[in-house]
N, C-alpha and C positions, 0 to 999 in steps of 0.2 A: 378274726382273732387278732387282738392287739399285739404289737411287737413288744418284746421285753425292753425295759428302759436301759439306756446306756449309763454305765456307772462312771462318774467323774470324781476322782480323788482331788481334793483341794487342800494343799498344805500351806500354812502360814502360822507363825506364832502369834499373829495379830488377828483377832476375831473380826475386826472391821474389814480387813483385806479379804478374808474368806467370805464375808457377807457381800462385799462389792463384787466378787467373782460370781457368786450365785445370783445376785440381782442383775448383773450385766447379761448373764446367759439365760436366765429364766428357766421355765420348765421344758422348753423345746427351742433349740438353737436355730432350727430351720424346719419348715414343714415336711421336707422329704426325709427327715431323720426321726428316730424314735424319741420319746420323752427322755429327759435327763433325771438321774438320781444322784444325789451328792453324798460323798463321804468326806466329812471335814476332819482334818488331822492337824494337831498343833505341835507335834514332836517328830523328829526325824526317825527314831526307832520304830514308831508306830507306822510311819510311811513305808519303811522297808518291809516290815512284817505284813502289812496289808497288801502291798503290791506283790510280794513273794507268794502270798496265799492264792493269788489269782482273782479273777472276776472284776478287775478294774479295766475299763476300756480306754481311759485317758487320765493322765496325772497332770495337774496344774500345780507347779511348785513356785513359791515365792522366793525369788533370788535375794531378797532383802531380809529374809527371816533370820533370826538368831536363836540359838548359837549356831545352828546348822543351816547354811544358805541353800537355796534351791538348786544352784548350779552344781555345787559339789555333790549334793544328794542325787541329782540327775545322773552325773557320771558314775556314782556308786551303783545306782539301780541298773544302768545300762551294762556295767561291768559284772554285776553279781546276779541279776535275775534273768533266768533263761528266756522266758517269754515276756519281756518287759513291754508294757503298753507304750504308745506314743507319749511323749512328755512335752509340755509347753512350760517355759520358764517366764515368770514375770520379772523383768529386769528393772534396775534402778533408773536407767535412762536408755534412750534408743541406741546410743553408741555401744552399749554393752551386749548387743546381739551377737557379736563375735565370740564372747565368752560363753553364751548359751550354746553356740555351735560347738565350741570346744568340749562342752559337757555332754555332747551327743544328743541334746534335746532337738526334737524335730521342728520346734517353733519357739519364737520369743515375742512377747508383747511387753512394752514398757509401762511402768507406773507413770502417771496415774492411769488407771484402767479406763480405756476407751471401749464402751460396750460394742460398738460396731467392729472395731479392729479385733477385739477378743472373740466376738461371735464368728467372724469370718475365719479366723485362725482355727478355732475349735471345730467349726463345721468342716473345714478342709481336712483336718486330722481325722475326724470321725468318719468321713467318707473314705479316706484312705484305708481304714481297717475293714470297711464293709465290702471292699472289692477284692 
């Protein structure tokens, strides 16, 4: 019996950024993990509603999104959602990782998106919820 797909929420106001994340991760980030299913979101209120409703295994938030950036949104989700999934923030530059840490995100990957770096970070976070 196949495993249920893991649900990845991808937030960015930029459709190209959302597409780059999906393309970088593909249908399966690692052979030992289930397939991925994506929920693309372009606005912060929909992110909060979707995560609060449950069923999201990982949220990838664009720290460069406007008007609501992913770091502030990550902090809001961690403060307000009881069973918040792990969060990965896409930062504007590698030196912004400390801000992602402040936001209580479990991981940060800088723009431009490196498929290997993003895949490793996502696989690590997904494994952490499976155990």
